[in-house]
C-alpha positions as CSV (number, residue, x, y, z in Angstrom):
1,M,55.0,-13.2,-26.0
2,F,58.3,-11.8,-25.8
3,A,59.6,-12.6,-29.4
4,A,56.7,-10.4,-30.8
5,Q,58.1,-7.4,-28.6
6,L,61.4,-8.0,-29.5
7,R,60.7,-8.1,-33.1
8,K,58.8,-4.6,-33.0
9,R,61.5,-2.9,-31.4
10,R,64.2,-4.6,-33.8
11,V,61.8,-3.5,-36.5
12,A,61.5,0.1,-35.4
13,S,64.8,0.9,-35.1
14,R,65.6,-0.1,-38.4
15,K,64.5,1.4,-41.7
16,F,63.4,-1.5,-44.3
17,F,64.7,-0.4,-47.7
18,K,66.8,-1.6,-50.3
19,W,67.3,-5.1,-48.8
20,I,68.0,-8.3,-50.0
21,W,66.1,-11.3,-48.9
22,H,67.1,-14.7,-48.8
23,L,64.2,-17.4,-49.3
24,D,64.5,-21.3,-48.5
25,K,62.4,-23.8,-47.4
26,V,63.3,-27.1,-45.2
27,F,61.7,-30.2,-44.8
28,V,60.2,-31.1,-40.9
29,K,58.8,-33.9,-39.9
30,I,55.7,-34.0,-37.6
31,N,54.9,-37.5,-36.7
32,G,56.4,-39.0,-39.3
33,E,54.4,-36.5,-41.8
34,L,56.3,-34.0,-44.0
35,H,55.9,-30.6,-43.7
36,Y,57.7,-27.4,-44.9
37,L,58.9,-24.6,-43.4
38,W,60.0,-21.5,-45.0
39,R,62.2,-18.9,-43.9
40,A,63.2,-15.1,-44.9
41,V,66.6,-14.1,-44.2
42,D,67.8,-10.5,-44.8
43,H,71.4,-9.6,-46.0
44,E,72.6,-9.3,-42.2
45,G,71.6,-12.4,-41.3
46,E,68.5,-11.9,-39.2
47,V,65.4,-14.1,-39.8
48,L,62.6,-12.3,-40.9
49,E,59.8,-14.1,-41.3
50,A,59.1,-18.0,-40.7
51,Y,56.1,-20.2,-41.7
52,V,55.1,-23.5,-42.0
53,T,52.9,-25.3,-44.7
54,K,51.9,-28.6,-45.7
55,R,52.7,-28.5,-49.3
56,R,55.5,-26.7,-51.3
57,D,53.5,-25.4,-54.2
58,R,52.8,-21.6,-55.9
59,H,49.9,-21.2,-53.1
60,A,52.2,-21.8,-50.5
61,A,55.1,-19.8,-51.6
62,L,52.8,-16.7,-52.7
63,R,51.1,-16.9,-48.8
64,F,54.8,-16.7,-47.5
65,L,55.7,-13.9,-49.8
66,R,52.5,-11.8,-49.2
67,R,52.9,-12.3,-45.4
68,T,56.5,-11.2,-45.4
69,M,55.9,-8.3,-47.5
70,K,52.7,-7.2,-45.6
71,R,55.4,-6.8,-42.6
72,Y,58.3,-5.6,-44.0
73,G,57.9,-4.1,-47.4
74,C,59.0,-5.0,-50.6
75,P,62.5,-6.0,-50.8
76,Q,64.8,-4.8,-54.0
77,V,66.5,-8.2,-54.5
78,V,64.8,-11.8,-53.9
79,V,67.5,-14.7,-53.5
80,T,65.8,-18.2,-53.7
81,D,67.1,-21.3,-54.9
82,R,65.6,-22.8,-58.4
83,L,62.4,-24.4,-56.9
84,G,59.6,-23.4,-59.4
85,S,57.4,-22.3,-56.8
86,Y,59.3,-18.9,-56.2
87,K,59.5,-18.1,-59.5
88,A,55.4,-18.4,-60.1
89,A,54.8,-16.4,-56.9
90,M,57.1,-13.7,-57.7
91,K,55.6,-13.3,-61.2
92,V,52.1,-13.5,-59.4
93,L,53.3,-10.5,-57.5
94,G,55.0,-8.7,-60.4
95,N,58.5,-8.9,-58.7
96,A,59.9,-11.7,-61.2
97,G,62.9,-9.2,-62.3
98,R,64.1,-8.9,-58.5
99,Q,64.7,-12.8,-57.9
100,E,68.2,-13.9,-58.3
101,T,68.7,-17.9,-58.5
102,R,72.5,-18.3,-58.7
103,R,74.7,-21.0,-57.7
104,W,75.5,-20.6,-53.9
105,L,74.1,-17.4,-53.6
106,N,71.5,-18.5,-51.0
107,N,74.0,-20.2,-48.6
108,R,72.8,-17.4,-46.0
109,A,69.4,-18.8,-45.8
110,E,71.0,-22.3,-46.0
111,N,72.8,-22.0,-42.9
112,S,70.2,-20.1,-41.1
113,Y,68.5,-23.6,-40.2
114,L,71.4,-24.7,-38.3
115,P,70.0,-23.2,-34.6
116,F,66.5,-24.4,-35.6
117,R,68.1,-28.0,-36.0
118,R,70.1,-28.0,-33.1
119,K,66.9,-26.6,-31.0
120,E,64.7,-29.4,-32.6
121,R,67.0,-32.1,-31.6
122,A,67.2,-31.0,-28.3
123,M,63.7,-30.9,-27.8
124,G,63.2,-34.2,-29.4
125,K,61.1,-33.6,-32.8
126,F,57.9,-31.6,-32.7
127,R,54.3,-33.2,-32.2
128,S,51.7,-31.3,-33.6
129,F,51.8,-28.2,-36.2
130,E,50.6,-25.7,-34.0
131,T,53.9,-26.3,-32.0
132,L,56.2,-26.1,-34.7
133,Q,54.4,-23.0,-36.0
134,K,54.6,-21.1,-32.1
135,F,58.2,-22.2,-32.0
136,V,59.5,-21.1,-35.4
137,S,57.7,-17.9,-34.9
138,A,59.4,-17.2,-31.5
139,Q,62.7,-18.8,-31.8
140,P,64.5,-16.7,-34.3
141,S,63.5,-13.5,-32.5
142,V,65.1,-14.4,-29.6
143,H,68.5,-16.0,-31.3
144,N,68.4,-13.0,-33.1
145,Q,68.6,-10.8,-30.2
146,F,71.5,-12.6,-28.3
147,S,73.5,-13.8,-31.7
148,Q,76.2,-10.8,-31.7
149,E,78.6,-12.6,-34.1
150,R,81.5,-12.6,-31.9
151,H,84.0,-13.3,-34.7
152,L,83.6,-9.9,-35.8
153,N,83.7,-7.4,-33.0
154,R,86.2,-6.5,-30.3
155,R,85.9,-8.0,-27.0
156,E,84.6,-4.5,-25.3
157,T,82.1,-4.1,-28.4
158,F,80.6,-7.5,-28.0
159,K,80.5,-7.5,-24.0
160,Q,78.6,-4.2,-24.6
161,N,76.0,-5.5,-26.8
162,R,75.5,-8.6,-25.0
163,S,75.0,-6.8,-21.7
164,A,72.6,-4.0,-23.8
165,A,70.9,-7.3,-25.1
166,L,70.3,-9.1,-21.6
167,A,68.9,-5.7,-20.1
168,E,66.3,-5.4,-22.9
169,W,65.2,-9.0,-22.0
170,R,65.3,-8.4,-18.5
171,Q,63.1,-5.4,-19.0
172,L,60.7,-7.5,-21.3
173,A,60.4,-10.1,-18.8
174,A,59.7,-7.8,-16.0
């Protein structure tokens, strides 16, 4: 509930053009069955979209890309790994020229899974597909809200940003 409102405010405050997206997928087990978590991360490191599927094929990649582009528009550059599903989906969408797949270029997306994995470990894994989808749609918004990158800012700036994030959270929770 709060995550959707946070995301709407975050999107409304920014202009979405000439962005670089980093796309990646990760393996998640639900009751011993393998599922795939697809994520789109922007050039600033914020998670745009997360989507869970049972397959890792062109159809799943196409569905994920269409869903993300519907919400955020078309990016200038899409950075992916060398999975063939991305290439096939980008060809269908007509964005094949915008895809980049060089080595180590997708590290931003690879590292965006770390907060998810920490929470997954703390929760003791997932037991249903629906629970996983609800969690991955809410958790990144909350993480984006409170992740202020302390190492990049001075202490005064960090404290101001943190208090503003807490005030916004309290306003939504009230």
